[in-house]
C-alpha positions in Angstrom: 3.2 -1.8 -18.2 0.3 -3.9 -19.6 -2.1 -1.7 -21.6 -4.7 -4.4 -22.0 -6.1 -4.0 -18.6 -6.0 -1.6 -15.7 -7.6 -1.7 -12.2 -9.1 1.5 -10.9 -10.2 1.7 -7.3 -12.2 4.8 -6.2 -12.0 5.0 -2.4 -13.2 7.1 0.6 -12.0 6.8 4.1 -11.3 3.0 4.1 -7.5 2.9 4.6 -7.3 -0.3 6.6 -9.7 -2.3 4.4 -8.0 -1.0 1.3 -4.6 -1.9 2.7 -5.7 -5.4 3.3 -7.3 -5.9 -0.1 -4.4 -4.4 -2.0 -2.0 -7.1 -0.9 -3.7 -9.7 -3.0 -4.5 -7.4 -5.9 -0.9 -6.2 -6.2 0.5 -9.7 -5.9 -1.5 -10.8 -8.9 -1.0 -7.5 -10.8 2.8 -7.9 -10.6 2.8 -11.1 -12.7 1.3 -9.3 -15.7 2.4 -5.7 -14.9 -1.2 -4.6 -14.6 -1.4 -0.9 -13.5 -3.5 -0.2 -10.4 -4.9 3.3 -9.9 -6.2 4.6 -6.6 -8.6 7.6 -6.8 -8.9 8.9 -3.2 -11.8 11.0 -2.0 -10.7 10.7 1.6 -10.7 13.8 3.9 -7.4 12.7 5.6 -3.9 11.5 4.6 -4.2 7.9 5.9 -4.9 6.3 2.5 -2.1 8.4 0.9 0.4 7.2 3.5 -0.5 3.5 2.9 -0.4 3.8 -0.9 3.0 5.5 -0.8 4.4 2.5 1.1 3.0 0.1 -1.5 4.3 2.2 -4.4 7.9 1.5 -3.2 7.4 -2.2 -4.1 5.3 -1.9 -7.2 6.1 0.5 -10.1 2.7 0.4 -11.6 0.7 1.6 -8.6 -0.6 5.1 -9.0 -2.3 7.5 -6.6 -4.4 10.6 -6.9 -6.0 12.5 -4.0 -9.1 14.4 -5.2 -9.2 17.9 -3.7 -11.9 18.8 -3.3 -13.4 15.4 -3.1 -15.5 14.3 -6.1 -18.2 12.3 -4.4 -19.2 8.7 -5.1 -20.6 9.1 -8.6 -18.1 11.6 -10.0 -15.2 9.5 -8.6 -16.5 6.5 -10.5 -16.9 8.5 -13.7 -13.4 9.9 -13.3 -12.0 6.4 -13.1 -13.9 5.2 -16.1 -13.0 8.2 -18.2 -9.5 7.0 -18.7 -8.8 6.2 -22.4 -5.3 4.8 -22.1 -6.3 1.1 -21.6 -8.2 -1.5 -23.7 -10.1 -2.6 -20.6 -10.8 -1.1 -17.1 -11.7 -3.2 -14.1 -13.5 -0.9 -11.7 -13.0 -2.3 -8.2 -14.8 -1.2 -5.0 -12.4 -0.3 -2.2 -13.9 -2.9 0.0 -13.4 -5.6 -2.6 -10.5 -8.1 -3.2 -10.0 -10.7 -5.9 -9.8 -14.5 -5.8 -6.7 -16.4 -6.8 -6.0 -16.1 -10.5 -8.7 -13.6 -11.0 -6.6 -11.3 -13.2 -5.3 -14.3 -15.1 -8.9 -15.3 -15.8 -9.9 -11.9 -17.0 -6.9 -11.5 -19.3 -7.7 -14.9 -20.8 -11.3 -13.8 -21.5 -10.0 -10.6 -23.1 -7.6 -12.5 -25.3 -9.9 -15.3 -26.4 -13.3 -13.6 -26.5 -12.8 -9.8 -26.7 -16.2 -8.8 -25.3 -17.1 -5.2 -24.7 -18.3 -5.9 -21.2 -17.3 -8.7 -18.8 -19.4 -9.5 -15.8 -17.9 -11.8 -13.1 -19.2 -13.7 -10.1 -19.0 -12.4 -6.6 -19.1 -14.1 -3.2 -22.6 -14.8 -1.8 -24.2 -13.9 -5.2 -25.5 -17.0 -6.9 -26.5 -16.4 -10.6 -26.7 -20.0 -11.8 -25.8 -19.3 -15.4 -22.9 -20.9 -17.3 -20.0 -18.8 -18.5 -20.1 -17.5 -22.0 -21.4 -14.8 -24.3 -25.0 -13.6 -23.8 -26.6 -11.7 -26.6 -30.1 -10.8 -25.4 -29.9 -7.4 -23.7 -33.3 -7.8 -22.0 -32.3 -11.1 -20.6 -29.0 -9.5 -19.3 -30.9 -6.7 -17.6 -33.3 -9.2 -15.9 -30.6 -11.6 -14.8 -27.6 -9.4 -14.2 -29.0 -5.8 -13.6 -29.1 -6.4 -9.8 -25.7 -8.1 -9.7 -23.9 -5.3 -11.6 -24.8 -2.8 -8.9 -21.9 -4.2 -7.0 -18.7 -2.3 -7.9 -16.1 -4.8 -9.0 -18.4 -7.2 -10.9 -17.8 -5.5 -14.3 -14.8 -5.0 -16.6 -15.4 -2.4 -19.4 -13.8 -2.1 -22.8 -13.0 1.2 -24.4 -16.1 0.9 -26.7 -18.4 0.4 -23.7 -16.8 3.4 -21.9 -17.6 5.7 -24.8 -21.0 6.0 -23.1 -19.5 7.7 -20.0 -19.5 11.0 -21.8 -23.3 10.9 -22.1 -24.1 10.3 -18.4 -26.6 12.4 -16.6 -25.6 11.9 -12.9 -29.0 13.1 -11.8 -30.6 10.2 -13.7 -28.2 7.6 -12.4 -27.4 8.7 -8.9 -25.5 6.0 -7.0 -25.5 3.7 -10.1 -23.6 5.3 -13.0 -22.3 1.8 -13.9 -25.8 0.5 -14.6 -26.5 3.4 -17.0 -23.2 2.7 -18.8 -23.6 -1.0 -19.1 -27.1 -1.1 -20.4 -26.8 1.9 -22.7 -23.8 0.1 -24.2 -25.7 -3.1 -24.6 -28.5 -1.2 -26.3 -26.0 -0.1 -28.9 -24.9 -3.7 -29.7 -21.9 -3.9 -27.4 -21.2 -7.5 -26.5 -21.5 -9.1 -23.0 -19.6 -12.0 -21.5 -20.5 -13.7 -18.2 -17.8 -15.4 -16.1 -19.5 -17.5 -13.5 -16.4 -18.0 -11.4 -16.4 -16.1 -8.1 -13.6 -13.5 -8.8 -14.3 -10.9 -6.2 -15.3 -10.9 -2.5 -16.0 -8.2 0.1 -13.8 -7.6 3.1 -15.3 -8.9 6.3 -15.3 -5.5 7.9 -17.0 -3.8 5.0 -19.7 -1.1 5.8 -21.5 0.1 2.7 -21.5 3.8 2.1 -25.2 3.6 1.4 -26.2 1.8 4.6 -27.8 4.8 6.3 -29.7 5.7 3.1 -30.5 2.1 2.1 -34.2 2.8 1.3 -33.4 5.9 -0.8 -30.6 4.1 -2.6 -32.2 0.8 -3.5 -35.8 1.9 -3.9 -35.7 5.5 -5.1 -32.3 5.7 -6.9 -32.2 2.2 -8.3 -35.8 2.7 -9.7 -34.8 6.0 -11.2 -31.7 4.7 -13.1 -33.6 1.6 -14.4 -36.5 3.7 -15.7 -34.1 6.2 -17.3 -32.6 3.4 -19.4 -33.4 3.6 -23.1 -37.0 3.0 -24.2 -35.9 -0.1 -26.1 -36.0 -1.8 -22.6 -39.8 -2.0 -22.0 -41.4 -0.5 -18.9 -42.8 -4.0 -18.1 -39.2 -5.3 -17.9 -38.0 -2.3 -15.9 -40.8 -2.8 -13.4 -39.8 -6.5 -13.1 -36.1 -5.7 -12.6 -36.4 -3.1 -9.9 -37.4 -5.4 -6.9 -35.0 -8.2 -8.0 -32.0 -6.6 -6.3 -33.8 -6.2 -3.0 -35.0 -9.8 -3.0 -31.8 -11.4 -4.3 -29.5 -9.4 -2.0 -32.0 -9.7 0.9 -31.5 -6.2 2.0 -35.1 -5.9 3.2 -35.6 -9.3 4.6 -36.6 -9.9 8.3 -33.1 -10.0 9.7 -31.9 -6.9 7.7 -35.0 -4.9 8.8 -34.4 -5.8 12.4 -30.8 -4.6 12.1 -31.9 -1.4 10.4 -34.4 -0.8 13.2 -31.8 -1.4 15.8 -29.5 1.1 14.2 -32.3 3.7 13.9 -32.3 3.6 10.1 -35.8 2.0 9.9 -38.8 3.5 11.7 -42.5 4.1 11.2 -41.7 7.2 9.1 -39.8 5.0 6.7 -42.5 2.4 6.7 -45.1 5.0 5.9 -43.1 6.3 3.0 -42.2 2.9 1.4 -44.9 0.5 2.5 -46.4 0.2 -1.0 -43.0 -0.9 -2.4 -42.4 -3.4 0.4 -44.8 -5.8 -1.3 -42.4 -6.3 -4.2 -39.1 -5.5 -2.5 -39.3 -7.7 0.6 -40.5 -11.3 1.2 -41.4 -10.4 4.8 -45.1 -10.0 5.6 -46.2 -6.4 5.5 -47.8 -6.6 9.0 -44.5 -7.9 10.4 -42.6 -5.1 8.7 -45.0 -2.6 10.4 -44.4 -4.2 13.8 -40.6 -4.0 13.3 -40.9 -0.3 12.4 -42.5 0.5 15.8 -40.7 -1.8 18.1 -38.7 0.3 20.6 -35.0 0.1 19.8 -34.3 -0.2 23.6 -35.7 -3.8 23.3 -33.8 -4.8 20.2 -30.3 -3.5 21.0 -29.7 -5.8 24.0 -31.0 -8.8 22.0 -28.6 -8.0 19.1 -25.7 -7.6 21.6 -26.6 -10.9 23.2 -26.7 -12.7 19.8 -23.4 -11.1 18.8 -21.7 -12.3 22.0 -23.0 -15.8 21.5 -21.9 -16.0 17.9 -18.3 -15.2 18.9 -18.2 -18.1 21.4 
């Protein structure tokens, strides 16, 4: 078994997606004897059944069923608390890796030995060349939004020493952001790999979808503002809306989908309208109109568009 790198995958009720993604991950892991750990929060045995089949063909695949379930944040912390390996690649259960991704990361570890490695992801353009980056403020501004995606970060033992100090109330839904930027504040090094090394499964449905406003406005704001005071409040205020705008989670199309699904309504508009000025490029009046459009009008339109897109 290779002790330089381990892949940890916290999962919850995504057996089919995880099964699909594991094929590629294990194929690459075998070449270097990289251990793969599954930390399962599922409320059924489907994931366990799948993993047990894969374990027959790969000796370094490990499985743990959390009973009772830990919840999203504690499951991440549990994965990152392992001290056996020099580096841990925390992978979302809906994520897979591109060809030679593990080989790329092992090469960076060998040649550069950074404390934190951040890698490119499908449909997330950063536009910065690969290499060491030393300015922690610049990293927060350019990569803070990107590192919310589980799978974009590989952590060294030194970086993970900050796991023990986490306050999960302060970093709800984003414990990784707290770890990364507390580590950088203590002079841990950061390496950016601009190659796209991870991509999401086409059938991915994010766990936060039904609470998207609370997650990416309330919770993300909280974790950023709880970062050490060495990061200025001006910078923190600048960083918070970057995720919403770069990921386009509150653009016109997204808001229409959220309205169709009953997630966005006038109540949500009333609560968050002040933040929409920074978190969405859509005109505020148009956002208001979307919030009150009857879903009975939008649902048939969306169904029609879906049927046409499949033709």
